[in-house]
N, C-alpha and C positions, 0 to 999 in steps of 0.2 A: 088562940091560934096565931093571931097577929103578933102577940108578944114573943111567942116561940120563934117565929120567922125573923123577928128583929134581932133576937139573941143569936140566931144562927148566922145572920148576915154580919153582925159585929165580930163573931168568932172567925169568920172567913177573912175579914179585913185584918184582924190581928195576925193570922197565919201568914198572909201575904207580906205584911210589914216585917215580921220576924225573918222571913226568907230573904228579904232585901238586905236587912242588917247583916245576916250571916254571909251573904254574897259579897258585900262591901268589905267585911272583915277579912275574908279570904284574899281578895284582891290586894288589900294593903299589906298582908303578910307576904304574899308572893313578890310584891314590889321590893320590900325590904330584904327578902332572901336574895333577889337578883342583885341588889346593890351591896350585899354583904362582902363579897370578895374584894370589890373596889374599896369599900370603906376600910377593911382591914389593911389592905395594901397602902392606902393613903395615910394611915396612921403609922405604918412601918417604914415609910420613905418620904422625904421632903426635900425640895430644892430651895436654897437661899442664895440671893434674895428672891422674894416672890414678886413677880410682875413689876420689875423696875422700869422707870422712865428715864431714858438716856438721850443725850444730844448725839447727833450724827458725828462720827469720828471717835466716839468714846471707846474705851476698853471695858470688858466685864469679865470677872471671875465668878463663876457660880459653883456651888458645892451641893452635891447630892448625898444626903445622909440616910443610911438604911438601918433598920432595926435588926437586932440579933435574931429575932424570931424568923426572919426570912431564910436563915441558914445558908447565906451566900456571902462572898467577900466583895469588897469594892473593886478588886482587880478584875472581876468578871463583867463589870458594867460597861455600857457604851452610851454615847450621846448622839442626839439628832437635833437639827435646827430646820424647822419647816419640812420635816420628813426626810431630810438628807443627812446621812451619817457623817459626823465630823471626824476629821483626821485624828489618828491615835496620838500624834505628837502634841495635840492640844489638851490631852488629859494629864492628870496627876493623881496618883493614889496617895491620899493624905494619911489614911489609916485603914484598918480592916473594914471600917464601916463608912468611910468618906472618900468620894471621888470628886475631883474638881475639873472644870473645863475653863479655858481662858480664850476669849475672843477679842481681837484687836481691830481698830478702825471700822467700827460697825457702820453699815450703810442704813439708810432709811428703811423702816419697816415695809415689807412687801404687801402687807394688808393692814388696814386701819385698826382692826381688832387686835393687832399685836402679832409678833412672830413667836412660834411655839418652840421653846427649848425643852427637850424631854430627856429624862434619864431612863434607860432600859436595862433589864437583866439580859443575860446572854441569849436566852431563847426568844428575845424580842418583846417580851411582856413589858408594858409601860409601868414604871414604878412611881414616877412623879413628874410634874411639869411646871413650867413657869412661862408667862407671857412677857416678851420684851417689847417695850414701846420705844422705838428709836426714831427721832424726828427733830423738828425745829420749832421754836416758839413762833407764833404768827407775827408777821410784819404788819406795819400800819396799812390798813386797806386803802386803796387808791382809786382815783377816777370815779368817785361817787356821783352819779347823775340820776335825776328823777324826772318823771313825766306823768301827765294826766291825760286821759282820753275823753273825759266827760265833765271835767271840773269838780267831780265829786269823789274820784278815786286818786290813788297815787301809786306808781310803780317805781322802784329804784333798783339800780344795778351798780356793782362795784367790782374792782379787781382785788385779788387777795395778796397784794404786795408784789414787789419786783421778783422775789424768789418764787412766789406762788405756792408750790407744794410743800406741806409741812410733814407729810408721811404718817401723821397720827390724827385721830379725831380732833377736829377744830370746829368750834362753834362760833357762828357769826350771828349777831343780833342787830337788826336795824332799829334805831331809836329815833323818836321825833317828839317835838313839843312846840307849842306856840311860843314865839320868841319872848314876849314880855310877861306872860303869865301861863298858868296851866301846868299840869303834871306831865312828866315825860312818859311816853307809852312805847311799848314794844310792838313791832310789826310781827304778825303771827303766821302769815301765809307765805311759806317758802317752797311751794309746790311747783313753781315754774322752772326756769333755767337756773343752773348753778349761779350762786352769788347774786340772786335777785330776791326781792320781796314785794308783796302786793298789799296795799291798804285799800280795802274796797269801799269804805264809807266813813261817815262821821268826821269829815274834814271841813274846815271853814275856808271861806274865800275873803278877799280884801284884807287879809292879815297874814303876816309872814310866819313861816315855820322854820325851826332849826332841825336839821336832820344829820345823823352821823351813824357810824357802824362800829360796834365793839367786837373784837375777835379774841378768843381765849382757847387754850388747851392746857395739858398737864405740864407744859414747859414754860408757859407765860401768857401774857395778854397784851393787847395793843388797841388803840382807838384811832379812827380816821379823823381827818379834819372835819369840822362842822360846816355844813353849807346852809345858807339861808335862802329861802325861796317863797314866793307867793304862788299858789296853785294856778292862778290865772296867767302867770308868766311862763309856765312849763306845759301848756296845753299842746297836744299833737293830735293828728287825725289818722284815720286809715289812709292807705295809698289811694290816689285818684282812681275811680273805676272807669270801665268802658274805654280803655285806650285803643284807638283805631289809627292805623298807619296805612296810607294809600298813596298811589302815584299821582303826580300833577301832570295830567295829560301825557304827552310824549316827551316831557322834559327829562332827559336822562340823568341830570345831576340834582334832582330835587325829590323830596317826599313830604307829604302833608301829615301832620300829627294832630289828632283831636282826642279829648278826654272829658270825663264828667267831673263835676264838683264833688268833693267828699260829702257824704251824707250829713256830717256834723254841721256843715254850713247852714243847713235848714233849721238847726236847733239853737245855735249860738251866734252871737253878734260878732262876727269877725270877717276880715277879708282874707284872701288866700294868695300866696305867692308860690310860683311853680318853678321847678327845675326839670330839665330834660337831659338825658344822656343817651348816647347811641354808640354802637360799634358794628364793625363788619363781622360777617359770620365766622371767619377763620381767625379772629383776634380776640384777646381778652382785655384789650385796652379801650377804655371808654372815653369818649369826648363829651364834655359837659357844657350845656348852655345855661348860664347862670341868670340871664336877664329875660326869662320867658314872661315875666310880669304876672298879672292876675287874669290874663285871658285863658281860655280853655282850648286854644289851638295854636299851632306854630308850624312854620315851614322850614324844613332842613334843606340847606343849599350847599353847593360845592361837593356833592357826593360823586362816587364813581359809577359809571354806567354799568348796567347788567350785574349789579352787586346786591346781595342780600344783607339787610341791616336789621339789627335788633334794637328796639327803642324801649326806654322806661321813663316814667314820670313820677315825681314826688311833690308833696305839698307842705307849705309852712304857714300855719295860721297867724295872722297879725292883728293885734288890737282886740283880743278877746274881752268882751265887756268893758272896752275902753282901756285895756292895759297898754302901756306905752312900749313894752318890750315885744320883740319878735318871739314867736313860739318855737317849737322844736320840729325839725324836719321829720316828716313821716318816713316810713320805709318806702323803698322803691316799689313801684307796681311790677307785676309780672311782665316779663319781656314779651313784646309784640313784634312780629317779623314782617317785613315786606321787602320787595326788590325794586330797584330802579330799572327803567326800560333798558334793554340791551341794544347794542349798535345794530344788530340784525333786525330787531323789531322796528327801529327807527328807519332803517333803509327800506324795509318792506313797505312802510307807510309812504315814504318819499317816492318810491317807484310807482305805487298805486295811484298817487295823486298827480302824476305827470301824464300829459296827453300823449298818446302813442297810436300809430296806425295799426300796430300789432302787439299784443301782449300774450305771453305764454308762461304759465307757472307749473312746474312739475314738482310734486311732493318728494322730498328726499326720503330714503329708506332709513336714515339714522333717526334715533329718538332725540329730539331737541328739548332743551330746557325751556322754561317760560319765556326767558329773554330772547330765545331763538325761535319760538313757536311761530309758524306761518312765514318763517324766513326760508322761502323755497328757492329752488334753482330758478332764477328769474332772468328772462331774456327779453329785452325790448329792442326792437329794431324795425326797420322798414323792409318788408318782405320783397318789395320790388326794387329797392335801392341799396343793395348790400353786395359785398364781395367777400370771398373767403381768403384769409391769410393762411397760406399753407404751413408756414413755419410755426405759427403760434396755435393754429387750430381754431382761432376765434373768427367770428363773422364780424367784419368791419364795415360800417356804413360808408357809402360814398360821401363825397363832399356835399354839404348843405342838408344832410339827412338828420334824423333825430339821433339823440345820444344813445349809446348802447351799454348795457350792464350785463354782467354774468357772474354768478357766484361759483367759485372754484376752490378746490382743496389747496391749502397752503400751509407751510410749517412755521412761519415766523409768528412772533407774539405781538399783539396789538399794543403799541406804545403811545399812540396819540389818539385823541378823540376825533370823531368825524369832522367836527368843526375846525380842528387845527389843519386838516388836510384840504379843506375847502379853499379853492383859489390857488392851490399849489400842485394840483394833479397834472401830470403829463400823461402821454399815452401809456397804457398798461401799468398803472400804479395799483399796487395791491394793498388792501387792508385786511388784516386777519381778524376773524371773529372766533372767540372761544365759546364753544357750546358743549357742555358736558364732557370737557376734556378733548373734544375733537376740534380740529383747526380748520377754519374755512376762510376764504379770502374773497375780496371783491375786486374784480378787474374792471377798469373803466377805460374805454377807448373813445377818443374824440373824433 
């Protein structure tokens, strides 16, 4: 019984295997049947030259030759380039079975895989095709620079020459070798930005490398200049972390900047040099402070009052493992924003700090910005020693009473800082404050 079961099981396996073979055979036959019309057509028509490689500005004459089996004449054919029908005046009928097309002043290929030149019969059926590769040979790669983030890896970047675009597939290979010995190696990781390559490991320190780039395509090749570097001389870091920008009390022209040391400082023996740059909110022009030194704080001075500033910091490692060369500047940190105190903010503090027999603050209905927050309609006067000026509508203190302030609407633009007006005020001198586009003024009467 066991033997019979075994024989039955083997018989079932054979039947399943035979069914699979028959199924695969049918699929192969269907595949060839589907391709048969194309295969017959391909043998009955051809374009010459096939897949030519041409310089930009070249001319080309291509010929489509059809077989008699198609039972059509060359006069009925038409041509397309990248799907667009070419003008009839570019064709010539050379014989009953040959049609030519001539193209002048060819532009660079629209796609790196080549432009499609196709010969059609009158009903639109494709008879034959050819790929045109029109471009330029690669120029010498330029601006080769390399850097290391941990003394064990190497990243390099270059430019593809002054012309740049070659319009056809161009291969770039970064090569490197120890200067005095060793076999040249190819960089293999090109997955980052264009024209960059990354060597992740197996690099030596305290010995120089030679690095260069080779470029090639179907029209030619070129090689960059060779650069020599020591890994320790091209170390860079991540941008400084934890950048903080804050006000310096009520000083309207200053901001304080603080930041953290790059994490790499804890792992490698080097000092850090820093640069700071800043700009106002509505400008793209940066001002750079080159001499921030190796401290992790700095004070910006000479700023505009009531203005938002964006600040960035970057780092340059110096003396990695005793290297005598400066490293490479890191990327800039993300922008951090802060505003200097506004004139209104400063005036409010000044008013609050002065002694007065009577103080009154009324909140304005307008929505003020941070620089104008708490800058309320402020009146300080002596209730018992004041008179009313009917012409101006202001309450004017009598002689020997305390000074009087009032915030009023005004249309002029603030052109001088509060300090420049100090000591030069006469009766009813107005200073305009800009708050969220609204104009306010300060009237001072002595």
